[in-house]
matplotlib code that plots the C-alpha trace (Angstrom):
import matplotlib.pyplot as plt

x = [-101.6, -101.9, -98.5, -97.6, -98.2, -101.8, -102.5, -101.8, -104.6, -108.4, -111.5, -112.4, -113.1, -113.5, -113.0, -109.7, -107.1, -103.4, -101.9, -98.6, -96.1, -94.5, -97.5, -99.8, -102.7, -104.9, -104.8, -106.1, -103.9, -103.1, -101.1, -98.5, -95.8, -95.8, -92.7, -92.6, -96.5, -96.8, -97.6, -94.6, -94.6, -94.5, -96.9, -95.9, -96.3, -94.2, -91.6, -91.2, -90.8, -88.3, -86.2, -87.1, -85.1, -84.8, -85.2, -81.4, -81.4, -78.3, -78.0, -75.1, -73.3, -73.3, -72.1, -69.2, -68.3, -68.3, -66.0, -63.6, -63.6, -62.9, -59.9, -58.5, -58.7, -57.1, -54.2, -53.9, -53.9, -51.1, -48.8, -45.7, -45.5, -42.8, -43.7, -42.9, -42.3, -40.2, -39.1, -40.4, -41.8, -45.1, -48.3, -50.7, -53.3, -51.0, -51.4, -55.2, -56.1, -59.3, -59.6, -59.4, -61.0, -58.4, -55.1, -52.3, -48.8, -47.4, -48.0, -47.3, -48.8, -47.7, -51.3, -52.1, -55.4, -56.4, -55.9, -52.4, -51.4, -52.8, -50.8, -47.6, -48.0, -48.6, -45.4, -43.5, -42.5, -43.4, -42.4, -40.4, -42.1, -38.9, -36.7, -39.7, -37.9, -39.9, -37.9, -38.2, -39.7, -36.3, -35.2, -37.7, -37.6, -40.1, -43.3, -45.8, -48.5, -48.5, -50.7, -47.8, -45.5, -43.1, -42.1, -43.0, -39.3, -36.6, -33.6, -31.3, -33.9, -34.5, -30.8, -30.6, -33.6, -31.8, -28.8, -30.7, -33.3, -32.4, -34.3, -31.2, -31.6, -27.9, -27.2, -30.1, -28.7, -25.3, -26.8, -28.8, -25.8, -23.5, -25.9, -25.1, -28.1, -26.2, -27.5, -31.0, -32.5, -32.6, -28.9, -27.8, -30.0, -28.4, -25.0, -25.9, -27.4, -24.5, -21.8, -21.0, -17.8, -16.6, -14.7, -12.3, -11.6, -13.0, -15.3, -18.4, -21.3, -24.9, -28.1, -29.7, -31.7, -30.7, -27.6, -24.2, -20.6, -20.8, -24.0, -23.9, -23.6, -23.3, -20.5, -19.2, -15.4, -15.0, -17.7, -20.2, -19.2, -15.7, -16.7, -17.4, -19.8, -23.0, -22.0, -21.9, -18.1, -17.8, -19.8, -18.3, -20.1, -18.5, -19.3, -20.7, -17.5, -15.3, -17.9, -18.1, -14.3, -13.9, -16.0, -15.4, -12.1, -11.7, -11.3, -7.6, -7.0, -8.8, -6.7, -3.5, -4.7, -5.6, -2.2, -0.4, -2.5, -1.8, 2.0, 2.2]
y = [-88.7, -85.0, -83.1, -80.1, -77.7, -78.8, -78.5, -74.7, -74.3, -74.1, -73.0, -72.5, -69.6, -66.2, -67.8, -69.5, -68.8, -69.7, -70.0, -68.2, -70.4, -67.3, -65.6, -68.7, -66.7, -67.4, -64.8, -64.4, -65.8, -62.2, -61.8, -64.3, -64.4, -67.4, -69.4, -72.4, -72.4, -72.6, -70.1, -69.0, -70.2, -66.7, -63.9, -60.6, -58.6, -61.1, -61.2, -57.4, -57.4, -60.2, -59.5, -55.9, -52.8, -51.8, -55.4, -55.8, -59.1, -59.9, -62.9, -65.3, -64.2, -60.6, -61.6, -63.5, -60.6, -58.3, -60.7, -60.9, -57.1, -56.7, -59.1, -57.3, -53.9, -55.4, -56.7, -53.3, -51.4, -53.5, -53.0, -50.9, -47.3, -44.7, -41.3, -38.6, -36.1, -37.8, -40.9, -43.3, -46.7, -47.6, -49.6, -47.8, -47.5, -45.0, -42.6, -42.0, -38.4, -37.8, -34.2, -35.0, -38.5, -40.0, -42.0, -39.6, -40.1, -38.8, -39.9, -36.6, -33.2, -29.7, -28.4, -26.3, -25.0, -21.4, -20.7, -22.2, -20.1, -16.9, -17.8, -18.3, -15.0, -13.2, -14.8, -14.6, -18.2, -21.6, -25.2, -26.9, -30.0, -32.1, -31.1, -30.2, -27.1, -23.9, -21.2, -17.5, -16.6, -15.6, -19.2, -20.2, -19.4, -17.0, -18.5, -16.1, -18.8, -19.5, -17.6, -16.7, -16.3, -18.9, -22.4, -25.4, -26.5, -24.4, -23.3, -26.0, -28.8, -27.4, -27.6, -31.1, -32.4, -31.3, -33.4, -36.5, -36.5, -35.7, -35.6, -36.9, -40.7, -41.3, -39.4, -41.1, -44.5, -43.6, -42.5, -45.7, -47.9, -46.2, -45.2, -46.9, -45.4, -42.8, -39.9, -38.5, -35.1, -34.4, -35.4, -33.2, -30.3, -30.6, -30.4, -27.3, -25.6, -26.4, -25.4, -21.6, -21.5, -23.1, -26.2, -25.4, -21.7, -20.7, -17.9, -17.1, -19.0, -17.7, -19.2, -16.5, -16.1, -15.2, -17.3, -15.8, -17.0, -17.4, -19.5, -22.9, -25.9, -29.7, -31.4, -34.9, -34.9, -37.5, -36.8, -39.6, -39.3, -40.4, -43.3, -41.4, -42.9, -41.3, -41.5, -39.0, -39.4, -38.3, -35.1, -31.6, -28.3, -25.5, -22.1, -21.9, -20.2, -23.2, -25.7, -24.1, -23.9, -27.5, -28.9, -32.6, -32.7, -34.6, -32.5, -33.4, -32.5, -29.1, -28.4, -29.0, -26.7, -24.0, -24.2, -23.9, -20.8, -19.1, -19.9, -18.2]
z = [-37.4, -36.9, -37.0, -35.0, -37.9, -38.5, -34.8, -35.2, -37.7, -37.0, -38.7, -42.4, -44.6, -42.9, -39.5, -40.3, -37.6, -36.9, -33.4, -32.7, -31.0, -29.3, -27.7, -27.9, -29.2, -32.2, -34.9, -38.5, -41.2, -42.4, -39.2, -40.3, -43.0, -45.4, -46.2, -48.6, -48.6, -44.8, -42.2, -40.0, -36.4, -35.1, -35.9, -37.4, -34.2, -32.2, -35.0, -34.8, -31.1, -31.1, -34.2, -35.2, -34.8, -31.1, -29.9, -29.5, -31.4, -33.4, -35.8, -35.2, -38.3, -37.1, -33.6, -35.3, -37.4, -34.3, -32.4, -35.4, -35.7, -31.9, -32.1, -35.1, -33.3, -30.1, -32.2, -33.9, -30.6, -29.2, -32.2, -31.5, -32.8, -32.6, -31.4, -34.0, -31.2, -28.4, -30.3, -27.7, -28.8, -27.2, -28.0, -30.4, -27.7, -25.9, -28.8, -28.3, -27.7, -25.8, -27.0, -30.7, -30.4, -32.6, -32.6, -33.4, -34.7, -31.4, -27.8, -26.2, -26.8, -26.0, -25.8, -22.7, -21.5, -22.1, -18.4, -18.4, -21.4, -19.7, -16.6, -18.6, -20.4, -17.1, -15.5, -18.8, -18.2, -19.6, -19.1, -21.8, -23.0, -23.3, -20.3, -18.1, -16.9, -16.3, -17.9, -18.9, -22.3, -23.6, -23.3, -26.0, -29.7, -31.3, -32.9, -34.4, -34.7, -31.0, -28.6, -26.3, -29.4, -28.0, -29.3, -27.2, -26.7, -25.1, -27.3, -25.9, -26.5, -30.1, -30.9, -29.3, -31.4, -34.6, -33.6, -32.6, -35.5, -39.1, -42.4, -44.1, -44.6, -44.7, -41.5, -39.7, -40.9, -39.5, -36.2, -35.8, -36.6, -34.2, -31.4, -28.1, -26.3, -24.3, -26.4, -26.2, -26.5, -22.8, -22.2, -25.1, -23.9, -20.4, -21.9, -23.9, -20.8, -18.5, -21.0, -20.8, -22.8, -26.1, -25.3, -28.1, -28.2, -24.8, -26.0, -24.0, -25.5, -26.2, -27.4, -29.4, -32.6, -35.2, -34.7, -34.5, -34.3, -30.5, -30.6, -28.9, -31.3, -30.8, -32.8, -33.2, -32.4, -35.2, -37.8, -38.6, -42.3, -41.2, -39.1, -35.9, -33.3, -32.1, -28.5, -25.6, -25.5, -29.1, -28.5, -27.9, -27.3, -29.3, -30.8, -34.3, -35.5, -34.5, -35.7, -39.1, -39.4, -38.3, -41.1, -41.7, -39.8, -36.6, -33.5, -33.2, -36.9, -36.4, -33.3, -35.3, -38.2, -35.7, -34.0, -37.4, -38.3, -35.0, -35.4, -38.8]

ax = plt.figure().add_subplot(projection="3d")
ax.plot(x, y, z, "-o")
ax.set_aspect("equal")
plt.show()
């Protein structure tokens, strides 16, 4: 009985040929690879066109690895991440930046186009990245590294960010434990902008740099170190002079001390 392999062979000596199962043509034996003492079922030329580079062929093991890699990336992209700029929690895929072609630690960017910067310099105004208000340049802090020499956040939002975010681990722990969700950077910034006088001594407030005694500050009526809550009802806008003199006292204790001093 003649098997299928021997049916692919014909001739002897110099005229010996092997038939390719892929293109169905008879070729010399040198046109075939040998495996386990037998000629391959496909000639070298057809093998290159089917499995070689540029053919688009992928072995099953490579396809499986690609699928596993895609699933791992999809899982990674859906993981929650906290923006280092605005503090919002979003999926990691929201942190991709087309300009830098990378996933960044923040979802928002203060970058403006060159034309936008030139327009802002001409008008002497820019839009605060947090409160989204278009304000005069004097409402922004000085930044020598910036092209327009202004910081990306207005002075009120800068002061509010300092109160909401802290590098002190103990303070951040106290904020997280007592925060009821009523305080964010924008709400504190609005309080600063809408308050014109110190809520304790009544002096006219300013928001200037370098800071002075009449500068606006945000203070907890009952300090966090004494069990105060990080809530909007526990917040008072006062001048830097009153804030410094108050120290770790509660607002009621500070008022009593001030009354005693004024009486003597």
